[in-house]
C-alpha positions as CSV (number, residue, x, y, z in Angstrom):
1,M,-102.0,-261.3,13.1
2,K,-105.3,-261.9,11.3
3,K,-105.0,-263.1,7.8
4,N,-106.1,-260.9,4.9
5,N,-108.6,-263.4,3.5
6,S,-110.6,-263.0,0.3
7,I,-112.7,-266.1,0.8
8,V,-113.7,-267.9,4.0
9,V,-115.7,-271.2,3.7
10,Q,-117.1,-272.8,6.9
11,N,-118.8,-276.1,7.2
12,L,-120.1,-275.9,3.6
13,S,-122.6,-278.6,2.4
14,V,-124.5,-278.4,-0.9
15,S,-127.1,-281.0,-2.0
16,Y,-128.9,-281.9,-5.2
17,K,-132.3,-283.3,-4.9
18,S,-133.6,-285.7,-7.6
19,M,-136.8,-287.7,-8.0
20,K,-136.5,-291.5,-8.3
21,A,-139.4,-293.5,-9.7
22,F,-140.4,-297.0,-8.5
23,K,-143.3,-299.4,-9.0
24,I,-145.9,-300.7,-6.6
25,K,-146.2,-304.4,-7.1
26,T,-150.0,-304.4,-7.0
27,N,-150.3,-301.9,-9.8
28,L,-147.9,-301.8,-12.6
29,F,-149.3,-298.6,-14.0
30,K,-149.1,-296.6,-10.8
31,M,-145.8,-294.8,-10.2
32,W,-144.7,-293.3,-6.9
33,R,-141.8,-290.9,-6.8
34,K,-139.3,-290.9,-4.1
35,K,-137.0,-287.9,-3.4
36,D,-133.3,-288.7,-3.2
37,V,-130.7,-286.3,-1.8
38,F,-127.2,-286.3,-3.2
39,W,-124.6,-284.3,-1.3
40,A,-122.3,-282.7,-3.8
41,L,-120.2,-281.1,-1.0
42,K,-120.0,-282.3,2.6
43,D,-118.8,-280.1,5.5
44,I,-116.0,-278.3,3.7
45,S,-114.0,-275.5,5.4
46,F,-111.0,-273.5,4.2
47,E,-109.7,-269.9,3.9
48,I,-108.0,-268.3,0.9
49,E,-105.8,-265.2,1.4
50,K,-106.0,-262.2,-1.0
51,G,-103.6,-262.6,-3.9
52,S,-103.5,-266.4,-3.7
53,V,-103.7,-268.7,-6.7
54,V,-105.5,-271.9,-5.6
55,G,-106.0,-275.0,-7.8
56,I,-108.9,-277.4,-7.2
57,I,-108.3,-281.0,-8.2
58,G,-110.2,-284.2,-8.0
59,M,-111.9,-286.9,-10.1
60,N,-114.9,-286.2,-12.2
61,G,-118.0,-285.8,-10.0
62,S,-116.0,-284.8,-6.9
63,G,-117.8,-281.4,-6.5
64,K,-115.2,-279.0,-8.0
65,T,-117.6,-277.1,-10.3
66,T,-120.3,-277.1,-7.5
67,L,-117.8,-275.4,-5.2
68,L,-116.9,-272.7,-7.8
69,K,-120.6,-272.0,-8.4
70,T,-121.3,-271.7,-4.7
71,I,-118.4,-269.3,-4.2
72,A,-119.8,-267.3,-7.2
73,G,-123.2,-267.2,-5.6
74,I,-124.9,-269.3,-8.3
75,F,-125.7,-272.1,-5.8
76,S,-126.8,-271.5,-2.2
77,P,-125.4,-273.6,0.6
78,D,-127.7,-276.0,2.4
79,I,-125.4,-275.8,5.4
80,G,-122.6,-273.5,6.3
81,I,-121.4,-270.2,4.9
82,V,-119.3,-268.7,2.0
83,D,-117.9,-265.3,2.8
84,I,-116.2,-263.4,0.0
85,K,-115.6,-260.3,2.1
86,Q,-117.6,-257.9,-0.2
87,N,-115.2,-258.7,-3.0
88,S,-116.5,-258.7,-6.6
89,V,-116.3,-262.2,-8.2
90,A,-116.5,-263.6,-11.8
91,L,-116.9,-267.2,-12.8
92,L,-115.3,-268.2,-16.2
93,S,-117.0,-271.4,-17.2
94,I,-117.9,-273.0,-20.6
95,G,-121.5,-272.4,-21.6
96,L,-122.3,-270.1,-18.7
97,G,-124.2,-266.9,-18.8
98,F,-124.9,-265.6,-22.3
99,N,-128.2,-264.5,-23.9
100,T,-127.8,-266.3,-27.2
101,E,-130.4,-264.0,-28.9
102,L,-128.2,-261.0,-28.3
103,S,-125.0,-260.1,-30.1
104,G,-121.6,-260.6,-28.6
105,Y,-121.3,-256.8,-28.2
106,E,-124.6,-256.7,-26.3
107,N,-123.5,-259.6,-24.1
108,I,-120.3,-257.8,-23.2
109,I,-122.4,-255.0,-21.8
110,L,-124.9,-257.2,-20.1
111,S,-122.2,-259.4,-18.5
112,G,-120.4,-256.3,-17.3
113,L,-123.5,-254.9,-15.7
114,L,-124.3,-258.3,-14.0
115,L,-120.8,-258.2,-12.6
116,G,-121.5,-254.8,-11.0
117,F,-119.6,-252.6,-13.4
118,T,-121.0,-249.2,-14.6
119,K,-121.7,-248.5,-18.3
120,E,-118.7,-246.1,-18.3
121,Q,-116.4,-248.8,-16.9
122,I,-117.5,-251.3,-19.4
123,N,-117.1,-248.8,-22.3
124,S,-113.5,-248.1,-21.2
125,K,-112.7,-251.8,-21.6
126,I,-115.0,-252.9,-24.5
127,K,-112.5,-252.3,-27.4
128,E,-109.8,-254.3,-25.5
129,I,-112.3,-257.1,-24.9
130,I,-113.3,-257.2,-28.6
131,D,-109.7,-257.1,-29.8
132,F,-108.7,-259.9,-27.4
133,S,-111.6,-262.1,-28.4
134,E,-110.5,-262.1,-32.1
135,L,-114.2,-262.3,-33.2
136,G,-114.0,-259.5,-35.7
137,D,-117.4,-258.6,-37.2
138,F,-119.0,-261.6,-35.5
139,I,-119.0,-259.5,-32.3
140,Y,-122.2,-257.8,-33.8
141,K,-123.9,-261.1,-34.6
142,P,-126.2,-263.1,-32.3
143,V,-124.2,-265.5,-30.0
144,K,-126.5,-268.3,-31.1
145,T,-124.6,-268.2,-34.4
146,Y,-121.2,-268.8,-32.7
147,S,-119.2,-272.0,-32.6
148,S,-118.3,-273.4,-29.2
149,G,-114.8,-272.0,-29.8
150,M,-116.1,-268.5,-30.5
151,H,-118.3,-268.7,-27.4
152,S,-115.4,-269.6,-25.3
153,K,-113.2,-266.8,-26.7
154,L,-115.9,-264.2,-25.8
155,A,-116.4,-265.7,-22.3
156,F,-112.7,-265.6,-21.6
157,S,-112.2,-262.1,-22.9
158,I,-115.0,-260.6,-20.8
159,T,-114.1,-262.3,-17.6
160,A,-110.3,-261.9,-17.9
161,L,-110.4,-258.2,-18.9
162,L,-113.1,-256.9,-16.6
163,D,-111.2,-256.4,-13.3
164,T,-113.0,-258.3,-10.5
165,D,-111.3,-259.1,-7.1
166,I,-111.9,-262.8,-7.4
167,L,-111.6,-264.8,-10.6
168,L,-112.9,-268.4,-10.7
169,I,-111.8,-270.5,-13.7
170,D,-113.5,-273.8,-14.6
171,E,-111.6,-275.8,-17.2
172,V,-111.5,-273.1,-19.8
173,L,-107.7,-272.9,-20.4
174,S,-107.9,-276.0,-22.6
175,V,-110.5,-274.7,-25.1
176,G,-110.2,-272.8,-28.4
177,D,-107.5,-272.9,-31.1
178,M,-103.8,-273.3,-30.1
179,N,-103.0,-269.6,-30.6
180,F,-105.9,-268.5,-28.4
181,K,-105.0,-271.1,-25.7
182,E,-101.5,-269.7,-25.5
183,K,-102.8,-266.2,-25.4
184,S,-105.3,-267.1,-22.7
185,Y,-102.7,-268.8,-20.6
186,A,-100.4,-265.8,-20.9
187,K,-103.2,-263.5,-19.8
188,I,-103.9,-265.6,-16.7
189,K,-100.2,-265.6,-15.8
190,E,-100.2,-261.8,-16.2
191,I,-103.2,-261.5,-13.9
192,I,-101.5,-263.8,-11.3
193,E,-98.2,-262.0,-11.4
194,K,-99.9,-258.7,-10.3
195,K,-100.8,-260.4,-7.0
196,D,-103.8,-258.2,-6.4
197,K,-106.4,-260.7,-7.5
198,T,-107.5,-264.0,-5.9
199,V,-107.6,-266.7,-8.5
200,I,-109.2,-270.2,-8.2
201,I,-108.6,-272.7,-11.0
202,V,-110.3,-276.0,-11.6
203,S,-108.3,-278.2,-14.0
204,H,-107.5,-281.8,-14.8
205,S,-104.1,-280.6,-16.0
206,L,-101.8,-281.2,-13.0
207,S,-98.9,-279.6,-14.9
208,T,-101.0,-276.4,-15.2
209,I,-101.9,-276.6,-11.5
210,E,-98.2,-277.2,-10.5
211,E,-96.9,-274.3,-12.6
212,I,-99.3,-271.5,-11.6
213,C,-100.9,-272.4,-8.2
214,N,-99.3,-271.7,-4.8
215,K,-101.9,-273.8,-3.0
216,V,-104.1,-276.7,-4.0
217,L,-107.4,-277.9,-2.6
218,W,-108.2,-281.6,-3.3
219,I,-111.9,-282.8,-3.2
220,N,-113.0,-286.4,-3.4
221,K,-116.7,-287.3,-3.5
222,G,-117.7,-284.0,-2.0
223,K,-115.2,-284.1,0.9
224,L,-112.1,-282.1,1.4
225,M,-109.1,-284.4,1.4
226,E,-106.2,-282.0,1.6
227,Y,-105.5,-278.3,1.4
228,G,-102.0,-276.9,1.4
229,K,-98.8,-276.4,-0.6
230,T,-99.2,-277.4,-4.3
231,S,-96.3,-279.9,-4.4
232,E,-97.4,-281.7,-1.2
233,V,-101.1,-282.0,-2.2
234,V,-100.5,-282.9,-5.8
235,D,-98.1,-285.7,-4.7
236,K,-100.7,-287.1,-2.3
237,Y,-103.3,-286.9,-5.1
238,K,-101.1,-288.7,-7.5
239,E,-100.4,-291.4,-5.0
240,F,-104.2,-291.8,-4.3
241,M,-104.9,-292.0,-8.0
242,D,-102.2,-294.7,-8.5
243,K,-103.7,-296.8,-5.7
244,N,-107.2,-296.5,-7.1
245,K,-106.5,-297.4,-10.7
246,E,-108.7,-300.1,-12.1
């Protein structure tokens, strides 16, 4: 029987290109620039079934955020494909996607439209989003006046309460004040328990991953190390980290 997949990734590679300067010995004032290619992801393949909750783990710089942004369509693959099966997808990431000159209210509408919702669908959710954000009258002030915590509250409220098929979460469950952290965590668990949405979570908190994820994908230096049951992959990751301590 064919799996009911929400996401299929095949032979995915994503690169960043940078320019490196170096001197020519005969002329100290002349600079040539050489293009370097850094492969953030290298030949990664996996499938995620609808309703799964998948954690992505790995050390800093392993390519976790790059993978989320590629699934979200923000980055394009250099090689390979990402197929989200015509599902709607939202990425919840710190500092992503607001027009800071607009108010929080206006950004709710703009974000909803960019996610593919109609104005009527957004209006049906907007009060719930505002109430959840706890921003009060600040919702009508420009986002550029917000603190980082207020920004995070708004981002979480929009993404969690607008009903996309795939929800991508990049290290945002650990931001904001303690009460909002607890409320956000409870909201994510509520979404997960419905089992109608595919959720991918990037987190350095292995306890969070172990509690809410049924599968884990481990990336190291852009390469897929393991993908499978949470307990098995996390144990292998911990063993790897212990061996590689300085």
